All heavy atoms as TSV, in Angstrom:
chain	resi	resn	atom	element	x	y	z
A	1	MET	N	N	58.719	138.760	155.894
A	1	MET	CA	C	58.422	140.071	156.403
A	1	MET	C	C	56.935	140.105	156.824
A	1	MET	O	O	56.124	139.551	156.152
A	1	MET	CB	C	58.571	141.043	155.244
A	1	MET	CG	C	60.025	141.217	154.751
A	1	MET	SD	S	60.239	142.335	153.341
A	1	MET	CE	C	59.351	143.744	153.827
A	2	ILE	N	N	56.763	140.739	157.993
A	2	ILE	CA	C	55.451	140.852	158.540
A	2	ILE	C	C	55.158	142.339	158.709
A	2	ILE	O	O	55.933	143.127	159.283
A	2	ILE	CB	C	55.345	140.197	159.922
A	2	ILE	CG1	C	55.571	138.726	159.796
A	2	ILE	CG2	C	54.034	140.544	160.632
A	2	ILE	CD1	C	55.662	137.964	161.104
A	3	SER	N	N	53.983	142.748	158.183
A	3	SER	CA	C	53.491	144.111	158.301
A	3	SER	C	C	52.231	144.075	159.121
A	3	SER	O	O	51.226	143.742	158.552
A	3	SER	CB	C	53.213	144.709	156.935
A	3	SER	OG	O	52.646	145.994	156.991
A	4	PRO	N	N	52.307	144.453	160.418
A	4	PRO	CA	C	51.073	144.451	161.208
A	4	PRO	C	C	50.042	145.481	160.753
A	4	PRO	O	O	48.882	145.227	160.801
A	4	PRO	CB	C	51.583	144.905	162.570
A	4	PRO	CG	C	53.027	144.713	162.553
A	4	PRO	CD	C	53.480	144.821	161.147
A	5	GLU	N	N	50.479	146.605	160.146
A	5	GLU	CA	C	49.555	147.611	159.653
A	5	GLU	C	C	48.756	147.058	158.562
A	5	GLU	O	O	47.515	147.301	158.459
A	5	GLU	CB	C	50.292	148.910	159.258
A	5	GLU	CG	C	50.996	149.602	160.380
A	5	GLU	CD	C	52.433	149.006	160.648
A	5	GLU	OE1	O	52.995	148.316	159.771
A	5	GLU	OE2	O	52.932	149.279	161.738
A	6	ASP	N	N	49.333	146.423	157.625
A	6	ASP	CA	C	48.701	145.921	156.401
A	6	ASP	C	C	48.167	144.509	156.650
A	6	ASP	O	O	47.449	143.960	155.826
A	6	ASP	CB	C	49.629	145.801	155.193
A	6	ASP	CG	C	50.133	147.202	154.854
A	6	ASP	OD1	O	49.394	148.205	155.009
A	6	ASP	OD2	O	51.288	147.286	154.390
A	7	ARG	N	N	48.527	143.853	157.785
A	7	ARG	CA	C	48.145	142.505	158.138
A	7	ARG	C	C	48.610	141.489	157.045
A	7	ARG	O	O	47.855	140.669	156.577
A	7	ARG	CB	C	46.652	142.442	158.457
A	7	ARG	CG	C	46.261	143.286	159.589
A	7	ARG	CD	C	44.797	143.347	159.879
A	7	ARG	NE	N	44.133	142.062	160.033
A	7	ARG	CZ	C	44.055	141.380	161.165
A	7	ARG	NH1	N	44.656	141.841	162.220
A	7	ARG	NH2	N	43.454	140.180	161.196
A	8	THR	N	N	49.826	141.704	156.639
A	8	THR	CA	C	50.397	140.826	155.564
A	8	THR	C	C	51.636	140.129	156.092
A	8	THR	O	O	52.379	140.633	156.929
A	8	THR	CB	C	50.747	141.603	154.330
A	8	THR	OG1	O	51.670	142.631	154.617
A	8	THR	CG2	C	49.538	142.248	153.665
A	9	LEU	N	N	51.822	138.956	155.439
A	9	LEU	CA	C	53.095	138.270	155.711
A	9	LEU	C	C	53.609	137.826	154.392
A	9	LEU	O	O	52.848	137.213	153.552
A	9	LEU	CB	C	52.742	136.989	156.548
A	9	LEU	CG	C	54.036	136.177	156.986
A	9	LEU	CD1	C	53.839	135.519	158.310
A	9	LEU	CD2	C	54.277	135.067	155.928
A	10	ILE	N	N	54.898	138.072	154.091
A	10	ILE	CA	C	55.499	137.666	152.828
A	10	ILE	C	C	56.887	137.014	153.166
A	10	ILE	O	O	57.651	137.544	153.888
A	10	ILE	CB	C	55.690	138.867	151.950
A	10	ILE	CG1	C	54.498	139.583	151.625
A	10	ILE	CG2	C	56.407	138.370	150.599
A	10	ILE	CD1	C	54.637	140.924	150.892
A	11	ALA	N	N	57.036	135.790	152.717
A	11	ALA	CA	C	58.198	135.060	152.872
A	11	ALA	C	C	59.009	134.939	151.582
A	11	ALA	O	O	58.363	134.709	150.499
A	11	ALA	CB	C	57.951	133.676	153.428
A	12	TYR	N	N	60.271	135.169	151.600
A	12	TYR	CA	C	61.102	135.051	150.409
A	12	TYR	C	C	62.071	133.882	150.498
A	12	TYR	O	O	62.497	133.474	151.594
A	12	TYR	CB	C	61.919	136.347	150.241
A	12	TYR	CG	C	61.038	137.526	150.028
A	12	TYR	CD1	C	60.620	138.303	151.056
A	12	TYR	CD2	C	60.677	137.970	148.711
A	12	TYR	CE1	C	59.849	139.441	150.853
A	12	TYR	CE2	C	59.935	139.094	148.518
A	12	TYR	CZ	C	59.477	139.777	149.569
A	12	TYR	OH	O	58.700	140.888	149.388
A	13	ARG	N	N	62.456	133.388	149.371
A	13	ARG	CA	C	63.473	132.318	149.282
A	13	ARG	C	C	64.530	132.789	148.315
A	13	ARG	O	O	64.219	133.289	147.246
A	13	ARG	CB	C	62.765	131.032	148.745
A	13	ARG	CG	C	63.813	129.944	148.562
A	13	ARG	CD	C	63.114	128.655	148.221
A	13	ARG	NE	N	62.802	128.022	149.528
A	13	ARG	CZ	C	62.174	126.905	149.653
A	13	ARG	NH1	N	61.780	126.200	148.643
A	13	ARG	NH2	N	61.943	126.439	150.870
A	14	LEU	N	N	65.713	132.547	148.744
A	14	LEU	CA	C	66.908	132.969	147.874
A	14	LEU	C	C	67.192	131.849	146.893
A	14	LEU	O	O	67.473	130.717	147.305
A	14	LEU	CB	C	68.115	133.217	148.758
A	14	LEU	CG	C	69.405	133.667	148.046
A	14	LEU	CD1	C	69.134	135.022	147.346
A	14	LEU	CD2	C	70.523	133.833	149.069
A	15	VAL	N	N	67.146	132.101	145.617
A	15	VAL	CA	C	67.402	131.132	144.561
A	15	VAL	C	C	68.385	131.728	143.595
A	15	VAL	O	O	68.106	132.766	142.974
A	15	VAL	CB	C	66.080	130.709	143.795
A	15	VAL	CG1	C	66.413	129.749	142.703
A	15	VAL	CG2	C	65.083	130.155	144.812
A	16	ASP	N	N	69.594	131.114	143.510
A	16	ASP	CA	C	70.600	131.698	142.592
A	16	ASP	C	C	70.872	133.111	142.730
A	16	ASP	O	O	71.037	133.791	141.748
A	16	ASP	CB	C	70.258	131.298	141.159
A	16	ASP	CG	C	70.101	129.758	140.895
A	16	ASP	OD1	O	70.894	129.002	141.545
A	16	ASP	OD2	O	69.289	129.381	140.082
A	17	GLY	N	N	70.946	133.559	143.971
A	17	GLY	CA	C	71.308	134.954	144.206
A	17	GLY	C	C	70.169	135.950	144.063
A	17	GLY	O	O	70.407	137.153	144.272
A	18	THR	N	N	68.944	135.498	143.782
A	18	THR	CA	C	67.793	136.372	143.673
A	18	THR	C	C	66.684	135.911	144.644
A	18	THR	O	O	66.445	134.741	144.740
A	18	THR	CB	C	67.313	136.307	142.208
A	18	THR	OG1	O	68.348	136.679	141.323
A	18	THR	CG2	C	66.183	137.328	142.075
A	19	TYR	N	N	66.064	136.855	145.267
A	19	TYR	CA	C	64.989	136.506	146.226
A	19	TYR	C	C	63.683	136.399	145.416
A	19	TYR	O	O	63.331	137.255	144.547
A	19	TYR	CB	C	64.839	137.618	147.305
A	19	TYR	CG	C	65.907	137.507	148.344
A	19	TYR	CD1	C	67.001	138.337	148.285
A	19	TYR	CD2	C	65.865	136.562	149.354
A	19	TYR	CE1	C	68.016	138.250	149.220
A	19	TYR	CE2	C	66.806	136.429	150.314
A	19	TYR	CZ	C	67.941	137.308	150.220
A	19	TYR	OH	O	68.916	137.170	151.178
A	20	HIS	N	N	62.859	135.320	145.766
A	20	HIS	CA	C	61.619	135.041	145.143
A	20	HIS	C	C	60.593	134.921	146.209
A	20	HIS	O	O	60.939	134.287	147.263
A	20	HIS	CB	C	61.665	133.858	144.315
A	20	HIS	CG	C	62.587	133.897	143.123
A	20	HIS	ND1	N	62.306	134.442	141.921
A	20	HIS	CD2	C	63.942	133.579	143.113
A	20	HIS	CE1	C	63.384	134.347	141.147
A	20	HIS	NE2	N	64.377	133.859	141.844
A	21	VAL	N	N	59.344	135.357	146.033
A	21	VAL	CA	C	58.285	135.168	147.066
A	21	VAL	C	C	57.921	133.644	147.082
A	21	VAL	O	O	57.652	133.022	146.070
A	21	VAL	CB	C	57.008	135.940	146.697
A	21	VAL	CG1	C	55.910	135.645	147.618
A	21	VAL	CG2	C	57.341	137.436	146.713
A	22	SER	N	N	58.041	133.123	148.205
A	22	SER	CA	C	57.715	131.665	148.429
A	22	SER	C	C	56.399	131.511	149.176
A	22	SER	O	O	55.700	130.412	149.022
A	22	SER	CB	C	58.788	130.912	149.179
A	22	SER	OG	O	58.878	131.437	150.505
A	23	PHE	N	N	55.905	132.569	149.786
A	23	PHE	CA	C	54.585	132.498	150.501
A	23	PHE	C	C	54.160	133.938	150.764
A	23	PHE	O	O	54.966	134.814	151.111
A	23	PHE	CB	C	54.743	131.791	151.847
A	23	PHE	CG	C	53.452	131.709	152.568
A	23	PHE	CD1	C	52.592	130.657	152.363
A	23	PHE	CD2	C	53.151	132.702	153.565
A	23	PHE	CE1	C	51.404	130.616	153.080
A	23	PHE	CE2	C	51.928	132.646	154.262
A	23	PHE	CZ	C	51.056	131.594	154.032
A	24	ALA	N	N	52.808	134.245	150.552
A	24	ALA	CA	C	52.316	135.534	150.844
A	24	ALA	C	C	50.824	135.428	151.249
A	24	ALA	O	O	50.114	134.584	150.680
A	24	ALA	CB	C	52.372	136.420	149.623
A	25	VAL	N	N	50.379	136.135	152.257
A	25	VAL	CA	C	49.029	136.090	152.761
A	25	VAL	C	C	48.711	137.536	153.266
A	25	VAL	O	O	49.536	138.155	153.852
A	25	VAL	CB	C	48.816	135.006	153.761
A	25	VAL	CG1	C	49.593	135.311	155.025
A	25	VAL	CG2	C	47.351	134.860	154.025
A	26	GLU	N	N	47.483	137.951	153.026
A	26	GLU	CA	C	46.932	139.136	153.601
A	26	GLU	C	C	45.734	138.727	154.403
A	26	GLU	O	O	44.712	138.357	153.959
A	26	GLU	CB	C	46.509	140.145	152.553
A	26	GLU	CG	C	46.028	141.478	153.161
A	26	GLU	CD	C	45.804	142.524	152.117
A	26	GLU	OE1	O	46.112	142.284	150.948
A	26	GLU	OE2	O	45.287	143.609	152.551
A	27	LEU	N	N	45.943	138.749	155.793
A	27	LEU	CA	C	44.893	138.296	156.744
A	27	LEU	C	C	43.644	139.190	156.644
A	27	LEU	O	O	43.766	140.400	156.582
A	27	LEU	CB	C	45.415	138.271	158.152
A	27	LEU	CG	C	44.704	137.407	159.099
A	27	LEU	CD1	C	44.865	135.891	158.709
A	27	LEU	CD2	C	45.279	137.562	160.517
A	28	GLY	N	N	42.502	138.537	156.528
A	28	GLY	CA	C	41.266	139.310	156.412
A	28	GLY	C	C	40.767	139.413	154.999
A	28	GLY	O	O	39.585	139.607	154.717
A	29	VAL	N	N	41.688	139.313	154.044
A	29	VAL	CA	C	41.290	139.359	152.611
A	29	VAL	C	C	41.158	137.998	152.087
A	29	VAL	O	O	40.199	137.670	151.422
A	29	VAL	CB	C	42.407	140.228	151.833
A	29	VAL	CG1	C	42.090	140.053	150.381
A	29	VAL	CG2	C	42.407	141.599	152.250
A	30	GLU	N	N	42.128	137.120	152.374
A	30	GLU	CA	C	42.077	135.781	151.981
A	30	GLU	C	C	41.392	134.945	153.009
A	30	GLU	O	O	41.726	134.988	154.179
A	30	GLU	CB	C	43.475	135.257	151.774
A	30	GLU	CG	C	44.234	136.035	150.660
A	30	GLU	CD	C	45.638	135.532	150.454
A	30	GLU	OE1	O	45.860	134.355	150.474
A	30	GLU	OE2	O	46.508	136.426	150.268
A	31	THR	N	N	40.355	134.213	152.592
A	31	THR	CA	C	39.556	133.370	153.516
A	31	THR	C	C	40.236	131.972	153.710
A	31	THR	O	O	40.906	131.505	152.811
A	31	THR	CB	C	38.138	133.188	153.025
A	31	THR	OG1	O	38.200	132.618	151.654
A	31	THR	CG2	C	37.462	134.601	152.882
A	32	GLY	N	N	39.964	131.413	154.847
A	32	GLY	CA	C	40.436	130.036	155.142
A	32	GLY	C	C	41.914	129.998	155.464
A	32	GLY	O	O	42.446	128.871	155.644
A	33	VAL	N	N	42.541	131.129	155.695
A	33	VAL	CA	C	43.928	131.087	156.071
A	33	VAL	C	C	44.060	131.567	157.529
A	33	VAL	O	O	43.900	132.707	157.844
A	33	VAL	CB	C	44.784	131.966	155.210
A	33	VAL	CG1	C	46.275	131.942	155.622
A	33	VAL	CG2	C	44.631	131.644	153.740
A	34	GLY	N	N	44.211	130.581	158.440
A	34	GLY	CA	C	44.314	130.914	159.812
A	34	GLY	C	C	45.706	130.430	160.359
A	34	GLY	O	O	46.253	131.000	161.300
A	35	LYS	N	N	46.209	129.369	159.698
A	35	LYS	CA	C	47.501	128.820	160.053
A	35	LYS	C	C	48.271	128.625	158.788
A	35	LYS	O	O	47.709	128.403	157.731
A	35	LYS	CB	C	47.317	127.551	160.842
A	35	LYS	CG	C	46.564	127.807	162.109
A	35	LYS	CD	C	46.532	126.596	162.985
A	35	LYS	CE	C	45.796	127.001	164.289
A	35	LYS	NZ	N	45.911	125.930	165.259
A	36	ALA	N	N	49.593	128.695	158.887
A	36	ALA	CA	C	50.456	128.575	157.696
A	36	ALA	C	C	51.703	127.724	158.033
A	36	ALA	O	O	52.230	127.785	159.090
A	36	ALA	CB	C	50.821	129.933	157.194
A	37	ARG	N	N	52.166	127.068	157.034
A	37	ARG	CA	C	53.484	126.346	157.010
A	37	ARG	C	C	54.208	126.948	155.891
A	37	ARG	O	O	53.923	126.775	154.755
A	37	ARG	CB	C	53.207	124.878	156.841
A	37	ARG	CG	C	52.441	124.208	158.048
A	37	ARG	CD	C	52.329	122.723	157.781
A	37	ARG	NE	N	51.580	122.211	158.858
A	37	ARG	CZ	C	52.069	121.633	159.961
A	37	ARG	NH1	N	53.403	121.682	160.239
A	37	ARG	NH2	N	51.331	121.171	160.866
A	38	ILE	N	N	55.328	127.696	156.301
A	38	ILE	CA	C	56.097	128.514	155.368
A	38	ILE	C	C	57.351	127.872	154.961
A	38	ILE	O	O	58.178	127.610	155.967
A	38	ILE	CB	C	56.183	129.905	155.880
A	38	ILE	CG1	C	54.788	130.497	156.193
A	38	ILE	CG2	C	57.003	130.734	154.958
A	38	ILE	CD1	C	54.853	131.793	157.003
A	39	PRO	N	N	57.676	127.600	153.722
A	39	PRO	CA	C	58.923	127.013	153.312
A	39	PRO	C	C	60.100	127.986	153.751
A	39	PRO	O	O	59.898	129.177	153.699
A	39	PRO	CB	C	58.845	126.957	151.799
A	39	PRO	CG	C	57.445	127.132	151.522
A	39	PRO	CD	C	56.777	127.890	152.657
A	40	PRO	N	N	61.214	127.445	154.165
A	40	PRO	CA	C	61.592	126.034	154.250
A	40	PRO	C	C	61.285	125.433	155.657
A	40	PRO	O	O	61.862	124.437	155.955
A	40	PRO	CB	C	63.043	126.053	153.962
A	40	PRO	CG	C	63.525	127.370	154.605
A	40	PRO	CD	C	62.310	128.319	154.402
A	41	PHE	N	N	60.362	126.006	156.381
A	41	PHE	CA	C	60.063	125.519	157.759
A	41	PHE	C	C	58.711	124.904	157.810
A	41	PHE	O	O	57.887	125.208	158.718
A	41	PHE	CB	C	60.237	126.654	158.733
A	41	PHE	CG	C	61.514	127.387	158.643
A	41	PHE	CD1	C	61.580	128.613	158.084
A	41	PHE	CD2	C	62.700	126.757	159.115
A	41	PHE	CE1	C	62.845	129.264	158.013
A	41	PHE	CE2	C	63.886	127.425	159.083
A	41	PHE	CZ	C	63.978	128.662	158.481
A	42	GLU	N	N	58.359	124.037	156.844
A	42	GLU	CA	C	57.020	123.453	156.786
A	42	GLU	C	C	56.653	122.611	158.062
A	42	GLU	O	O	55.477	122.429	158.282
A	42	GLU	CB	C	56.893	122.526	155.532
A	42	GLU	CG	C	56.872	123.267	154.251
A	42	GLU	CD	C	58.308	123.411	153.688
A	42	GLU	OE1	O	59.249	123.016	154.341
A	42	GLU	OE2	O	58.418	123.910	152.564
A	43	GLU	N	N	57.707	122.126	158.815
A	43	GLU	CA	C	57.429	121.344	159.988
A	43	GLU	C	C	56.789	122.246	161.084
A	43	GLU	O	O	56.168	121.685	162.021
A	43	GLU	CB	C	58.695	120.808	160.488
A	43	GLU	CG	C	59.300	119.744	159.545
A	43	GLU	CD	C	60.187	120.448	158.556
A	43	GLU	OE1	O	60.668	121.591	158.768
A	43	GLU	OE2	O	60.357	119.876	157.404
A	44	THR	N	N	56.932	123.545	161.052
A	44	THR	CA	C	56.449	124.450	162.038
A	44	THR	C	C	55.139	125.147	161.529
A	44	THR	O	O	55.282	125.851	160.554
A	44	THR	CB	C	57.498	125.477	162.456
A	44	THR	OG1	O	58.665	124.795	162.834
A	44	THR	CG2	C	57.022	126.395	163.488
A	45	GLU	N	N	54.068	125.062	162.256
A	45	GLU	CA	C	52.857	125.656	161.863
A	45	GLU	C	C	52.750	127.049	162.601
A	45	GLU	O	O	52.926	127.116	163.816
A	45	GLU	CB	C	51.668	124.825	162.216
A	45	GLU	CG	C	50.359	125.344	161.697
A	45	GLU	CD	C	49.223	124.390	161.943
A	45	GLU	OE1	O	48.796	124.259	163.116
A	45	GLU	OE2	O	48.783	123.784	160.929
A	46	MET	N	N	52.435	128.074	161.865
A	46	MET	CA	C	52.436	129.403	162.405
A	46	MET	C	C	50.898	129.828	162.501
A	46	MET	O	O	50.224	129.788	161.473
A	46	MET	CB	C	53.139	130.426	161.528
A	46	MET	CG	C	53.164	131.816	162.076
A	46	MET	SD	S	54.041	132.960	160.991
A	46	MET	CE	C	55.680	132.326	161.046
A	47	ASP	N	N	50.465	130.244	163.654
A	47	ASP	CA	C	49.109	130.658	163.845
A	47	ASP	C	C	49.029	132.214	163.474
A	47	ASP	O	O	49.528	133.075	164.242
A	47	ASP	CB	C	48.665	130.470	165.323
A	47	ASP	CG	C	47.228	130.815	165.571
A	47	ASP	OD1	O	46.612	131.557	164.746
A	47	ASP	OD2	O	46.728	130.451	166.657
A	48	LEU	N	N	48.511	132.518	162.347
A	48	LEU	CA	C	48.477	133.878	161.851
A	48	LEU	C	C	47.640	134.818	162.667
A	48	LEU	O	O	47.953	136.020	162.837
A	48	LEU	CB	C	48.107	133.911	160.377
A	48	LEU	CG	C	49.010	133.158	159.462
A	48	LEU	CD1	C	48.454	133.210	158.052
A	48	LEU	CD2	C	50.359	133.806	159.440
A	49	SER	N	N	46.551	134.281	163.263
A	49	SER	CA	C	45.726	135.147	164.096
A	49	SER	C	C	46.529	135.602	165.377
A	49	SER	O	O	46.390	136.717	165.826
A	49	SER	CB	C	44.437	134.431	164.537
A	49	SER	OG	O	44.684	133.283	165.215
A	50	TYR	N	N	47.427	134.769	165.866
A	50	TYR	CA	C	48.238	135.110	166.974
A	50	TYR	C	C	49.343	136.169	166.568
A	50	TYR	O	O	49.603	137.136	167.254
A	50	TYR	CB	C	48.946	133.830	167.577
A	50	TYR	CG	C	49.724	134.181	168.769
A	50	TYR	CD1	C	49.189	134.343	170.037
A	50	TYR	CD2	C	51.157	134.304	168.700
A	50	TYR	CE1	C	49.954	134.664	171.143
A	50	TYR	CE2	C	51.948	134.567	169.737
A	50	TYR	CZ	C	51.310	134.733	171.070
A	50	TYR	OH	O	52.132	135.011	172.086
A	51	VAL	N	N	49.892	135.855	165.406
A	51	VAL	CA	C	50.994	136.856	164.904
A	51	VAL	C	C	50.389	138.262	164.681
A	51	VAL	O	O	51.067	139.248	165.081
A	51	VAL	CB	C	51.486	136.339	163.590
A	51	VAL	CG1	C	52.408	137.343	162.863
A	51	VAL	CG2	C	52.322	135.046	163.756
A	52	PHE	N	N	49.181	138.336	164.241
A	52	PHE	CA	C	48.567	139.668	163.965
A	52	PHE	C	C	47.765	140.219	165.086
A	52	PHE	O	O	47.066	141.234	165.008
A	52	PHE	CB	C	47.788	139.628	162.665
A	52	PHE	CG	C	48.665	139.520	161.481
A	52	PHE	CD1	C	48.706	138.327	160.826
A	52	PHE	CD2	C	49.464	140.539	161.083
A	52	PHE	CE1	C	49.522	138.138	159.651
A	52	PHE	CE2	C	50.300	140.444	159.962
A	52	PHE	CZ	C	50.266	139.216	159.263
A	53	GLY	N	N	47.755	139.511	166.275
A	53	GLY	CA	C	47.146	140.052	167.425
A	53	GLY	C	C	45.661	139.784	167.578
A	53	GLY	O	O	44.984	140.453	168.343
A	54	ASP	N	N	45.197	138.834	166.908
A	54	ASP	CA	C	43.735	138.542	167.042
A	54	ASP	C	C	43.430	137.611	168.218
A	54	ASP	O	O	42.255	137.381	168.461
A	54	ASP	CB	C	43.244	137.905	165.691
A	54	ASP	CG	C	43.223	138.902	164.510
A	54	ASP	OD1	O	43.310	140.100	164.807
A	54	ASP	OD2	O	43.179	138.469	163.407
A	55	ARG	N	N	44.440	137.047	168.793
A	55	ARG	CA	C	44.295	136.112	169.905
A	55	ARG	C	C	45.235	136.463	170.949
A	55	ARG	O	O	46.299	137.090	170.739
A	55	ARG	CB	C	44.597	134.674	169.422
A	55	ARG	CG	C	43.625	134.024	168.572
A	55	ARG	CD	C	43.976	132.594	168.400
A	55	ARG	NE	N	44.667	132.017	169.498
A	55	ARG	CZ	C	45.333	130.872	169.510
A	55	ARG	NH1	N	45.349	130.141	168.394
A	55	ARG	NH2	N	45.927	130.396	170.534
A	56	ASP	N	N	44.970	135.937	172.156
A	56	ASP	CA	C	45.931	136.158	173.287
A	56	ASP	C	C	46.839	135.065	173.344
A	56	ASP	O	O	46.700	134.010	172.896
A	56	ASP	CB	C	45.151	136.235	174.574
A	56	ASP	CG	C	44.296	137.451	174.659
A	56	ASP	OD1	O	44.681	138.439	174.046
A	56	ASP	OD2	O	43.206	137.407	175.286
């Protein structure tokens, strides 16, 4: 889930019929997080500054 207003990204993983947070970040609050590899798609790197509109 991506919330542009809160600048947060939360990824969930389904385990035994229940969703659990597998990744969470709040851009601007957490330092050093510019790119992320989110399970189960670790092969793909996501540029969070692009997702939240900080870059063209």
